[in-house]
C-alpha positions in Angstrom: 18.1 101.0 29.6 18.7 98.7 26.8 15.6 97.4 25.3 14.9 93.7 24.9 15.5 92.3 21.5 11.8 91.6 21.3 10.6 94.7 23.1 8.9 97.6 21.5 11.2 100.4 20.6 8.7 103.0 21.8 7.5 101.5 25.1 10.3 99.1 26.1 7.7 96.6 27.1 8.1 92.9 26.3 5.5 91.9 23.8 3.0 89.1 24.4 4.6 85.7 23.6 1.5 84.9 21.4 2.3 87.9 19.2 5.9 86.7 18.6 6.0 83.0 17.6 9.1 81.0 18.2 11.5 80.2 15.4 10.2 76.6 15.2 6.7 77.8 14.9 7.6 80.2 12.2 9.4 77.4 10.3 6.4 75.1 10.7 4.1 77.8 9.4 6.4 78.5 6.5 6.6 74.9 5.6 2.8 74.6 5.7 2.5 77.6 3.5 5.1 76.3 1.1 3.3 73.0 0.9 0.0 74.7 0.3 1.6 76.8 -2.5 3.2 73.7 -4.0 -0.2 71.9 -3.9 -1.9 74.9 -5.5 0.8 75.1 -8.1 0.4 71.4 -8.8 -3.4 71.7 -9.1 -3.0 74.6 -11.4 -0.5 72.8 -13.6 -2.8 69.7 -13.7 -5.7 71.9 -14.6 -3.7 73.6 -17.3 -2.4 70.3 -18.8 -6.0 69.0 -18.9 -7.2 72.0 -20.8 -4.3 71.8 -23.1 -5.1 68.2 -24.1 -8.7 69.1 -24.4 -7.8 72.0 -26.7 -5.6 69.8 -28.9 -8.5 67.3 -29.2 -10.9 70.2 -30.1 -8.6 71.4 -32.9 -8.0 67.9 -34.2 -11.7 66.8 -34.3 -13.3 70.1 -34.9 -15.0 70.1 -31.5 -16.7 73.3 -30.4 -15.8 73.3 -26.7 -16.0 76.4 -24.5 -12.4 76.2 -23.4 -11.1 79.5 -21.8 -8.5 80.9 -24.2 -6.6 84.2 -24.7 -6.8 85.6 -28.3 -4.2 88.2 -29.2 -5.5 90.9 -31.5 -3.9 94.0 -32.9 -2.4 95.7 -36.0 0.4 94.2 -37.9 3.1 96.3 -36.3 1.6 96.7 -32.8 4.1 94.3 -31.1 2.1 91.0 -30.8 5.0 88.9 -32.0 7.4 90.5 -29.6 5.0 90.0 -26.7 4.6 86.3 -27.6 8.4 85.8 -27.6 8.7 87.6 -24.2 6.0 85.3 -22.7 7.8 82.2 -24.1 11.2 83.4 -22.7 13.1 82.8 -25.9 13.1 84.1 -29.5 12.4 82.0 -32.5 12.1 84.8 -35.2 8.3 84.5 -35.3 8.2 88.0 -36.7 10.3 87.0 -39.7 7.8 84.4 -41.0 4.9 86.9 -41.0 2.6 84.2 -39.9 0.4 86.7 -38.1 -0.9 88.0 -41.4 -1.9 84.7 -42.8 -2.8 81.9 -40.3 -3.5 81.8 -36.5 -0.9 80.2 -34.2 -2.0 78.5 -31.0 0.8 78.7 -28.4 0.5 76.3 -25.6 3.1 77.3 -23.0 3.9 74.7 -20.4 6.0 75.6 -17.4 8.4 72.7 -16.9 11.3 73.3 -14.4 13.3 70.4 -15.9 13.3 71.9 -19.4 16.3 74.2 -19.2 16.2 74.5 -23.0 12.9 75.1 -24.8 11.2 72.0 -26.3 8.7 72.9 -29.1 6.4 70.4 -30.8 3.8 71.0 -33.4 0.5 69.2 -33.6 0.1 67.2 -36.8 -2.4 68.6 -39.3 -5.8 66.9 -38.8 -4.6 64.9 -35.9 -4.3 65.2 -32.1 -0.8 63.8 -32.1 2.3 66.0 -31.7 5.5 65.6 -33.7 9.0 65.3 -32.4 10.5 68.1 -30.2 12.4 70.9 -32.0 15.1 72.9 -30.4 16.6 75.2 -33.0 14.7 78.5 -33.3 15.3 78.7 -37.1 13.7 75.2 -37.6 10.6 76.4 -35.7 10.3 79.5 -37.8 10.8 77.5 -41.0 8.2 74.9 -40.1 5.6 77.6 -39.4 6.3 79.2 -42.8 6.1 75.8 -44.6 2.9 74.8 -43.1 1.3 78.1 -43.7 2.2 78.2 -47.4 1.3 74.6 -48.0 -2.2 75.0 -46.4 -2.9 78.3 -48.3 -1.9 76.7 -51.6 -4.2 73.7 -50.8 -7.3 75.9 -50.2 -6.3 78.6 -52.8 -6.6 81.5 -50.3 -4.5 84.3 -48.9 -5.5 83.7 -45.3 -7.0 80.8 -43.3 -8.7 80.5 -40.0 -7.4 77.0 -39.4 -4.7 77.4 -36.7 -1.2 75.9 -36.3 -0.8 74.4 -32.8 2.6 74.7 -31.1 3.4 73.3 -27.6 6.4 74.9 -25.9 7.8 73.3 -22.7 10.3 75.6 -20.9 11.4 76.3 -17.4 11.1 80.1 -17.9 7.6 80.3 -19.5 4.3 80.4 -17.7 1.4 78.0 -17.9 -0.5 80.0 -20.6 -2.3 79.4 -23.9 -2.6 82.3 -26.4 -4.0 82.3 -29.9 -2.1 84.7 -32.1 -4.3 86.0 -34.8 -3.5 87.7 -38.1 -2.7 91.4 -37.7 -5.1 94.0 -39.0 -3.9 95.7 -42.2 -5.3 98.7 -44.1 -4.1 97.6 -47.5 -3.2 94.2 -49.1 0.5 93.6 -49.7 1.8 93.2 -53.3 0.7 89.9 -54.7 -2.2 89.4 -52.3 -5.9 89.8 -53.2 -7.4 93.2 -52.6 -9.9 91.6 -50.2 -7.2 90.5 -47.8 -7.9 93.2 -45.2 -11.6 92.4 -45.1 -10.9 88.7 -44.9 -8.5 89.2 -41.9 -10.9 91.4 -40.1 -13.8 88.9 -40.6 -11.6 86.0 -39.5 -10.4 87.7 -36.3 -13.9 88.7 -35.3 -15.0 85.1 -35.8 -12.1 83.8 -33.6 -12.7 86.4 -30.9 -16.5 86.2 -30.8 -17.1 83.1 -28.6 -17.8 84.4 -25.1 -15.4 81.9 -23.4 -12.4 83.6 -25.0 -10.5 86.5 -23.5 -9.2 89.3 -25.8 -5.7 90.6 -25.5 -5.7 93.8 -27.6 -2.4 95.5 -28.4 -1.9 99.1 -29.5 1.2 101.2 -29.9 1.7 104.0 -27.4 2.2 106.4 -30.2 -1.5 106.1 -31.1 -3.8 108.5 -29.3 -6.9 107.1 -27.7 -9.1 109.3 -29.8 -7.6 108.1 -33.1 -7.3 104.4 -32.4 -8.0 102.5 -35.7 -8.9 99.2 -34.3 -10.5 100.0 -31.0 -13.9 100.3 -32.7 -13.4 96.8 -34.1 -12.9 95.5 -30.5 -16.0 97.3 -29.4 -18.0 95.4 -32.0 -16.8 92.2 -30.5 -16.9 93.1 -26.8 -18.8 96.4 -26.4 -18.2 96.7 -22.6 -14.6 95.4 -22.6 -15.8 92.8 -20.0 -13.5 90.2 -21.4 -10.9 92.4 -23.0 -7.4 93.2 -21.7 -5.9 96.3 -23.4 -2.1 96.4 -23.7 -0.2 99.6 -24.8 3.0 98.3 -26.4 6.3 100.2 -27.0 5.5 102.3 -24.0 9.1 103.5 -23.8 8.6 105.6 -27.0 6.0 107.7 -25.1 8.0 108.4 -21.9 10.0 111.3 -23.2 6.7 113.3 -23.8 5.9 113.3 -20.0 7.2 116.1 -17.8 4.4 116.6 -15.3 2.6 114.1 -13.1 -0.8 115.1 -14.3 0.3 114.3 -17.9 1.3 110.8 -16.9 -1.8 110.1 -14.8 -4.1 111.4 -17.5 -2.6 109.2 -20.1 -2.5 106.1 -17.9 -6.1 106.5 -16.9 -7.4 106.8 -20.5 -10.2 108.8 -19.1 -13.2 109.3 -21.3 -12.3 106.5 -23.7 -12.3 103.2 -21.9 -14.4 103.8 -18.8 -13.5 104.0 -15.1 -13.1 100.3 -14.4 -10.9 99.5 -17.4 -7.2 99.6 -16.7 -4.9 99.0 -19.7 -1.4 97.6 -19.2 1.7 99.5 -20.4 4.5 97.4 -21.7 8.0 98.0 -23.2 10.2 95.3 -24.5 13.9 95.1 -25.7 14.5 96.6 -29.1 17.7 94.8 -29.7 17.1 92.1 -32.4 20.6 90.9 -32.5 21.7 87.4 -31.8 21.7 87.0 -28.0 21.2 84.1 -25.7 17.9 83.3 -24.1 19.2 84.2 -20.7 20.3 87.6 -22.0 16.9 88.1 -23.6 15.1 87.5 -20.3 17.5 89.8 -18.5 16.9 92.6 -21.0 13.1 92.2 -20.4 13.5 92.7 -16.7 15.9 95.6 -17.2 13.4 97.4 -19.5 10.8 97.1 -16.8 13.2 98.6 -14.2 14.2 101.5 -16.6 10.5 102.4 -17.3 9.6 102.6 -13.6 12.8 104.6 -12.8 12.0 107.1 -15.5 8.5 107.7 -14.2 9.7 108.1 -10.7 12.7 110.2 -11.3 12.3 112.0 -14.7 8.7 113.2 -14.3 8.1 116.1 -11.9 6.0 114.6 -9.1 6.3 111.0 -10.4 3.0 109.3 -11.0 0.2 107.7 -9.0 2.1 104.4 -8.4 -0.4 103.0 -6.0 -3.1 103.2 -8.6 -1.2 102.5 -11.9 1.9 100.7 -10.7 0.3 97.1 -11.0 -0.4 97.9 -14.7 3.1 99.0 -15.8 5.7 96.5 -17.0 5.8 93.2 -18.7 6.2 91.2 -15.5 2.8 92.6 -14.2 1.1 91.7 -17.5 2.6 88.2 -17.4 1.4 87.5 -13.8 -2.1 88.9 -14.6 -2.6 86.8 -17.7 -1.5 83.6 -16.0 -3.7 84.2 -12.9 -6.7 85.3 -15.0 -6.5 82.3 -17.2 -6.2 80.0 -14.2 -9.3 81.6 -12.6 -11.3 81.1 -15.8 -10.1 77.5 -16.0 -11.3 76.9 -12.4 -14.7 78.6 -13.1 -15.2 76.6 -16.3 -14.2 73.2 -14.9 -17.7 72.0 -13.8 -19.4 73.1 -17.1 -16.5 71.5 -19.0 -16.9 68.3 -17.1 -20.7 68.1 -17.9 -20.0 68.9 -21.5 -17.4 66.1 -21.8 -19.8 63.6 -20.3 -22.4 64.6 -22.9 -19.8 64.3 -25.7 -18.6 60.9 -24.5 -22.2 59.7 -24.4 -22.8 60.9 -28.0 -19.7 59.3 -29.3 -20.6 56.0 -27.6 -24.0 56.1 -29.3 -22.4 56.8 -32.7 -20.1 53.9 -32.2 -23.0 51.6 -31.3 -24.8 52.6 -34.5 -21.7 51.9 -36.6 -21.1 48.6 -34.9 -24.7 47.6 -35.7 -24.2 48.6 -39.4 -21.0 46.5 -39.6 -22.8 43.6 -37.9 -25.7 43.9 -40.3 -23.3 43.8 -43.2 -22.4 40.2 -42.3 -26.0 39.2 -41.8 -27.5 39.0 -45.3 -31.1 38.3 -44.3 -31.2 41.2 -41.8 -29.6 43.5 -44.4 -32.2 42.5 -47.0 -35.0 43.3 -44.6 -33.5 46.7 -43.7 -32.9 47.5 -47.4 -36.4 46.5 -48.4 -38.0 48.5 -45.6 -35.9 51.5 -46.6 -36.9 51.2 -50.3 -40.6 50.8 -49.3 -40.3 53.9 -47.2 -38.9 55.9 -50.1 -41.7 54.6 -52.4 -44.3 55.7 -49.8 -42.9 59.2 -49.7 -42.8 59.4 -53.5 -46.5 58.5 -53.7 -47.2 61.2 -51.1 -45.3 63.8 -53.1 -47.2 62.9 -56.3 -50.6 63.0 -54.5 -49.8 66.5 -53.1 -47.5 67.4 -50.2 -45.9 70.6 -48.8 -43.2 68.9 -46.8 -40.3 69.6 -47.2 -40.7 73.3 -47.7 -41.4 74.1 -51.4 -39.7 77.4 -51.0 -36.4 75.5 -50.5 -36.9 72.3 -52.5 -39.4 73.4 -55.2 -38.5 74.8 -58.7 -40.0 77.5 -60.8 -40.7 76.8 -64.5 -37.5 78.6 -65.5 -35.5 76.6 -62.9 -37.0 73.4 -64.2 -36.0 74.3 -67.8 -32.5 75.2 -66.7 -31.8 72.2 -64.4 -33.3 69.7 -66.9 -31.2 71.1 -69.8 -34.4 71.5 -71.8 -34.5 75.2 -72.4 -37.4 75.8 -74.8 -40.1 74.0 -76.7 -39.0 73.0 -80.2 -40.6 75.1 -82.9 -42.0 77.7 -80.5 -40.5 81.1 -80.9 -42.4 82.8 -78.1 -41.9 82.4 -74.4 -44.3 80.0 -72.9 -45.4 81.1 -69.4 -48.1 78.8 -67.9 -50.0 79.9 -64.8 -48.0 79.6 -61.6 -44.7 79.5 -63.5 -43.1 81.7 -60.9 -44.1 79.5 -57.9 -41.7 76.9 -56.6 -43.5 73.5 -57.1 -42.6 69.9 -57.0 -44.3 66.5 -57.2 -47.9 66.3 -58.5 -48.2 70.1 -58.7 -45.1 70.4 -60.9 -46.3 67.5 -63.1 -49.7 69.3 -63.8 -47.9 72.6 -64.5 -45.7 70.9 -67.1 -48.8 69.3 -68.6 -50.5 72.7 -68.9 -47.2 74.3 -70.2 -47.3 71.6 -73.0 -50.9 72.6 -73.9 -49.8 76.2 -74.0 -46.9 75.4 -76.2 -48.9 73.3 -78.6 -51.7 75.8 -79.0 -49.2 78.5 -79.6 -48.2 76.7 -82.8 -50.1 77.4 -86.1 -50.0 75.2 -89.2 -46.7 76.1 -90.9 -46.8 77.9 -94.2 -46.4 75.6 -97.3 -44.8 76.8 -100.5 -46.7 76.9 -103.7 -44.5 74.3 -105.2 -45.4 71.8 -102.5 -49.0 72.5 -102.9 -48.8 72.1 -106.6 -47.0 68.8 -106.3 -49.5 67.3 -103.9 -52.6 68.7 -105.5 -51.6 67.7 -109.1 -50.8 64.2 -107.8 -54.2 63.9 -106.2 -55.9 65.3 -109.3 -54.2 62.6 -111.4 -56.0 59.9 -109.5 -59.3 61.1 -110.7 -62.3 62.2 -108.7 -63.3 65.7 -107.6 -61.7 65.7 -104.1 -58.2 66.7 -105.0 -58.1 70.0 -103.1 -59.3 68.9 -99.8 -57.4 65.6 -100.0 -54.2 67.7 -100.6 -55.1 70.0 -97.8 -55.5 67.0 -95.4 -52.2 65.5 -96.6 -50.4 68.8 -95.9 -52.0 69.0 -92.5 -51.1 65.4 -91.6 -47.4 66.0 -92.6 -47.3 69.2 -90.6 -48.8 67.5 -87.5 -46.3 64.6 -87.7 -43.2 66.9 -88.1 -44.1 69.6 -85.7 -46.1 68.0 -82.9 -43.8 65.0 -82.5 -40.9 67.0 -81.0 -43.3 68.8 -78.6 -44.6 65.4 -77.4 -41.0 64.1 -76.8 -40.1 67.3 -75.0 -43.1 67.0 -72.7 -42.2 63.4 -71.8 -38.6 64.5 -71.0 -39.8 67.4 -68.8 -42.2 65.1 -66.9 -39.5 62.5 -66.4 -37.2 65.2 -64.9 -40.0 66.3 -62.5 -40.4 62.7 -61.3 -36.6 62.0 -61.0 -36.3 65.2 -58.9 -38.6 63.6 -56.3 -36.0 61.1 -55.2 -34.0 63.6 -53.2 -37.2 65.0 -51.7 -38.2 61.5 -50.6 -34.8 61.0 -49.0 -35.2 64.3 -47.1 -38.7 63.3 -45.9 -37.2 60.0 -44.6 -34.5 61.9 -42.7 -37.0 64.4 -41.3 -39.4 61.8 -40.2 -36.7 59.8 -38.4 -35.4 62.9 -36.6 -38.9 64.2 -35.7 -40.1 60.9 -34.2 -36.7 59.8 -33.0 -36.9 56.8 -35.3 -33.7 55.4 -36.7 -34.7 51.8 -37.3 -33.5 51.4 -40.9 -30.7 53.9 -41.1 -29.0 53.2 -44.4 -27.0 56.4 -44.7 -23.6 54.6 -44.5 -24.3 52.2 -47.3 -23.2 54.3 -50.2 -23.4 51.5 -52.7 -26.9 50.5 -51.9 -28.2 54.1 -51.9 -26.5 54.7 -55.3 -28.1 51.5 -56.7 -31.5 52.5 -55.4 -31.2 55.9 -57.0 -30.1 54.4 -60.3 -33.0 51.9 -60.3 -35.5 54.6 -59.7 -34.0 56.8 -62.5 -34.1 53.8 -64.8 -37.7 53.1 -63.9 -38.7 56.7 -64.8 -36.6 56.7 -68.0 -38.4 53.5 -69.1 -41.8 55.2 -68.4 -40.7 58.1 -70.5 -39.8 55.9 -73.4 -43.1 54.0 -73.2 -45.1 57.2 -73.0 -43.3 58.5 -76.1 -44.3 55.4 -78.0 -47.9 55.5 -76.8 -48.4 59.1 -77.7 -46.6 58.7 -81.0 -49.1 55.9 -81.7 -51.9 58.4 -81.0 -50.3 60.9 -83.3 -49.9 58.3 -86.1 -53.6 57.3 -85.7 -54.8 60.9 -85.8 -52.6 61.7 -88.9 -53.4 58.5 -90.7 -55.0 58.8 -94.1 -57.7 56.3 -92.9 -58.6 58.6 -89.9 -62.0 60.2 -90.2 -61.2 63.1 -87.9 -61.0 65.5 -90.9 -64.3 64.2 -92.3 -66.6 64.3 -89.2 -69.9 66.1 -89.8 -69.3 68.8 -87.2 -66.0 69.6 -88.9 -67.3 69.6 -92.5 -70.0 72.1 -91.7 -67.3 74.6 -90.7 -65.0 74.2 -93.6 -64.9 77.4 -95.7 -64.1 79.9 -93.0 -60.6 80.5 -91.7 -60.6 78.9 -88.2 -59.6 80.8 -85.2 -57.9 78.0 -83.4 -57.0 80.1 -80.4 -60.7 80.8 -79.5 -61.3 77.6 -77.6 -57.7 77.6 -76.3 -58.2 80.8 -74.5 -61.2 79.4 -72.6 -59.7 76.2 -71.2 -60.8 75.6 -67.6 -58.0 73.3 -66.7 -57.1 72.6 -63.1 -53.9 74.6 -63.3 -55.4 77.5 -65.1 -56.5 78.8 -61.7 -53.4 81.0 -61.2 -52.2 81.4 -57.6 -49.2 83.7 -58.5 -49.2 87.4 -58.0 -49.4 88.0 -61.8 -51.9 85.3 -62.5 -55.0 87.4 -63.4 -53.1 89.7 -65.7 -51.3 86.7 -67.3 -54.6 84.9 -67.9 -56.2 88.0 -69.5 -53.3 88.7 -71.8 -52.4 85.1 -72.5 -52.3 84.1 -76.2 -51.1 80.5 -75.8 -53.6 79.2 -73.2 -55.6 76.1 -74.0 -59.4 76.4 -74.5 -61.4 76.6 -71.4 -64.3 74.5 -72.7 -62.5 71.3 -73.4 -65.5 69.2 -72.6 -66.9 69.9 -76.1 -64.7 68.8 -78.9 -66.1 71.3 -81.5 -63.3 72.2 -83.9 -61.9 75.7 -83.9 -63.8 76.6 -87.1 -67.1 76.3 -85.2 -66.1 78.5 -82.3 -67.8 81.5 -83.6 -70.4 79.9 -86.0 -72.4 77.1 -84.2 -74.4 75.1 -86.7 -76.7 72.2 -86.3 -75.5 69.0 -87.9 -77.6 68.0 -90.9 -79.4 64.7 -90.8 -78.9 62.2 -93.6 -82.3 62.9 -95.0 -81.6 66.6 -95.2 -78.4 66.3 -97.3 -78.5 67.7 -100.8 -76.9 65.6 -103.5 -75.8 67.2 -106.8 -77.1 65.7 -110.0 -73.8 65.7 -111.8 -70.8 67.5 -110.2 -69.2 69.7 -112.7 -65.9 71.7 -112.3 -67.4 74.4 -114.5 -70.0 75.4 -112.0 -69.2 77.9 -109.3 -68.2 76.2 -106.0 -69.3 77.1 -102.5 -66.5 76.4 -100.0 -69.0 75.2 -97.5 -69.6 72.1 -99.7 -72.7 72.8 -101.7 -73.5 74.3 -105.1 -75.0 77.7 -105.3 -77.8 76.4 -107.4 -80.4 74.2 -105.6 -80.2 70.6 -106.7 -83.2 69.6 -104.8 -83.7 67.8 -101.4 -84.4 64.2 -100.9 -87.5 65.0 -98.9 -88.7 68.0 -101.0 -91.5 66.8 -103.2 -92.2 70.3 -104.6 -89.1 70.4 -106.8 -90.2 67.6 -109.0 -86.7 66.9 -110.1 -86.4 63.7 -108.0 -89.1 61.0 -107.5 -89.0 58.4 -104.8 -87.3 55.9 -107.1 -84.6 58.4 -108.0 -84.0 59.2 -104.4 -83.5 55.6 -103.5 -81.1 55.1 -106.5 -78.9 57.9 -105.3 -79.1 57.0 -101.7 -76.2 54.5 -101.8 -74.0 57.0 -103.6 -74.8 59.7 -101.1 -74.0 57.4 -98.1 -70.6 56.5 -99.6 -69.5 60.0 -100.5 -71.4 62.2 -98.0 -68.5 62.5 -95.7 -65.9 63.0 -98.4 -67.2 64.5 -101.5 -70.1 66.7 -100.4 -67.8 69.6 -99.8 -64.9 68.7 -102.1 -66.1 70.0 -105.5 -63.9 73.1 -105.2 -61.6 73.1 -108.2 -60.2 70.6 -110.6 -56.6 70.0 -111.4 -57.1 71.8 -114.8 -58.1 74.9 -113.0 -54.8 75.3 -111.1 -53.3 77.5 -113.7 -56.3 79.8 -114.1 -57.3 79.9 -110.4 -53.9 79.5 -108.9 -54.3 82.3 -106.4 -57.7 81.3 -105.0 -56.7 77.6 -105.0 -53.5 78.2 -103.0 -55.2 80.3 -100.4 -58.1 77.9 -100.1 -55.8 74.9 -99.6 -53.7 76.7 -97.0 -56.9 77.7 -95.2 -58.3 74.2 -95.2 -55.0 72.6 -94.2 -54.7 75.0 -91.3 -58.2 73.9 -90.1 -57.3 70.3 -90.5 -54.1 70.9 -88.5 -56.0 72.6 -85.8 -58.5 69.7 -85.6 -55.7 67.1 -85.4 -53.9 69.1 -82.7 -57.1 69.5 -80.7 -58.0 65.9 -80.8 -54.4 65.0 -79.6 -54.2 67.6 -76.8 -57.8 67.3 -75.5 -58.5 63.6 -76.0 -55.4 61.5 -76.3 -52.3 63.0 -74.8 -53.3 64.0 -71.2 -54.8 60.6 -70.4 -51.9 58.8 -72.0 -49.3 60.8 -70.0 -51.2 60.5 -66.8 -51.7 56.8 -67.1 -48.2 56.3 -68.5 -46.3 58.2 -65.7 -48.4 58.6 -62.6 -50.2 55.3 -62.4 -47.1 53.1 -62.6 -45.3 55.3 -60.0 -48.3 54.8 -57.6 -48.9 51.1 -58.3 -45.7 49.4 -59.7 -42.8 51.4 -58.4 -41.9 49.3 -55.4 -42.4 46.1 -57.4 -40.0 47.3 -60.1 -37.4 48.4 -57.6 -37.7 45.3 -55.6 -37.4 43.0 -58.7 -34.2 44.8 -59.8 -32.5 45.2 -56.4 -33.7 42.2 -54.3 -34.5 39.5 -56.8 -30.9 38.5 -57.0 -28.6 36.0 -55.3 -26.8 36.9 -52.1 -23.5 37.5 -53.7 -24.9 40.0 -56.2 -26.9 41.6 -53.4 -23.9 42.0 -51.2 -22.0 43.7 -54.0 -24.1 46.8 -53.2 -22.8 46.8 -49.6 -19.2 45.8 -50.1 -18.7 48.0 -53.1 -15.7 50.3 -52.9 -16.4 53.0 -50.3 -19.3 51.4 -48.6 -18.0 49.3 -45.7 -14.7 51.0 -45.9 -16.4 54.4 -45.2 -18.1 52.9 -42.1 -14.8 51.4 -40.9 -12.9 54.7 -41.3 -15.7 56.6 -39.5 -15.6 54.0 -36.7 -11.8 54.4 -36.3 -12.1 58.1 -36.2 -14.8 57.9 -33.5 -12.6 55.4 -31.5 -9.7 57.9 -31.4 -12.0 60.7 -30.5 -13.6 58.6 -27.8 -10.2 57.8 -26.4 -9.1 61.4 -26.1 -12.5 62.6 -24.7 -12.5 59.8 -22.1 -9.0 60.7 -21.1 -9.9 64.4 -20.7 -13.1 63.4 -18.8 -11.1 61.4 -16.3 -8.7 64.2 -15.8 -11.5 66.7 -15.2 -13.1 64.4 -12.8 -9.9 64.3 -10.8 -9.6 68.1 -11.0 -13.2 68.6 -9.8 -12.4 66.7 -6.7 -9.7 69.1 -5.7 -11.7 72.3 -6.4 
């Protein structure tokens, strides 16, 4: 009995009509399935196009968007370029330009059934626009080479992480985007820097590290799993291979080594090296590099896949585990997997991408509103004046806070050590000082008022480190003989005072000028700190009321005005302190003839005694080496600066004689032996001593006027006459040098302890606290509108805002377009 056409061959029974649909039903089902497939393909293509546009915008504007992408990684000869050409479906000699070793290439492959010939367009550098389509393969290769070399010359480097973006539309390529990275190399090529291999490895790791990127790692089949050179580098990026696809290239070179099934299965499993859930792909591509048509190239790719499977089935005893490893052998399997995996990642990332685009669009809109407000304020002079004045007042407030003592911003980042201050200011050392001056806290990073006080103390240290310079015998003789010729008996001490005055003027003046310059540098450095405090305050409290960042001309004018203000203060301080120096070193000054100083003349003064006991504010050292430094310091000011006792009295305190206790010589004579302390060795009697009988009351009254006139000058000056210079040259020279050193020390102490600190503090700090805003306001705002607007319409000010606005508008347009596309995509998910 013949069986029905629809009956079962085994039972001969007619099957249930429900199990065998009619031809019309099958056709309807097929049409529904085809429509669903077409809709799915359409959605997939729309999603792919949206991501491609978003990727182009990200490259052009430097956006960091988590776009799913495939990054091809491998050694220089591991077949990455051949794989890219196979995916594109045509050759363009990409291997000949060696772009893989120098600059990444982003290949955006778009499946377009109408493009029977490939259409390739390159994204313009620093723009989201694409150029004209290119058809010739040689032109594509040449453009890649030209752009690579031009960019590397521009940045003066051997490799660059900035990619070249190429969009390829073709009927025989998949919807796929791959970033081809420079190939790993062990040694730099001839003419390249030795560091090229390390630079390539670092760049590839940077490109592959973002978690939204899939890694396509290629390795030649001739490399054993245990000796893979670059597998460890992939493990550093993706330790579990969760987002890594491993491709064994040139698989046909390995086939001849397999004879048994277990050998094939063992190699395909990569057991012990990749893990049980990691399945690498095994790909072989045509080796013929001759000139062939694109159609022949695609046919050869398919033929190689067929040949590989035939060899495994027929030439290997027992074949191979095709059920387990078959989906991973051949280029066609890899191509389908890459396309499906990328589409799956696109679909998963679409909601997060949509939310991120909305956030980016909102941020760009806020930036545009801010720039529009700036441009509008530029045309409103009164509003612009108000904003500028408020900004200047804010800067002045922060400057005062920094001078009064502040620790914000971080001194570790913004402060300077003493050595850094010297280096940045261009003032390396103190003039005339041959030793290194290290004040307390010199190793700490300070700014503002603290740095000002440290420079003040450093100035004291430098000044007290200087002794009275040695004077030649010829100079002493010239000065001493000239004074002797004037008559009187005070030639030696007058000459010593004159030598001390000349030394003080010539050696202390440069130190004073240097101190003023260093203090001015400390104050000028505060402008950048005040600007930083303004920015920090605005960001911390979400205040952006007077944002003047875009007005380059005004900010430059404000900085220049502040620098000019500090420079003028420095100039005024130099004049004031020079006036103090001139007063102290004047021949009419009585500093050298004060009673407390005269009583100490005759012993060589130890001018460093009081210097080493100076209890200044900054002498409390907070640095690690502070205590040791203070103990061993030789150039530290005296701690007891409250008492202005000259250095000669540091070790020999002596009560000052009253006028009634002074001894007046009868007739000063150069023949008598002289005491350097100012009195004769023989007792000439005391005004109040009635026992001597040499002077009666009348005689005392007669000599009282002479004593009052010469007590401060001549009581100690009867040392040696001019005619004794030849016979007592040695003793006179040493005496005058000793006395001049003491005079110099006294002048120095009066300057440093009485005059200079108060003059510098009142000359620098007081104006900065009280007159800074008035001075800045007078120079910047007390002008007519035309001159005021010159600061805002200066070259680069408004133009910079306009350029930034145009860039933001283009960015906003692209992001809004992508946002609308992703909104449409999200509705179909």
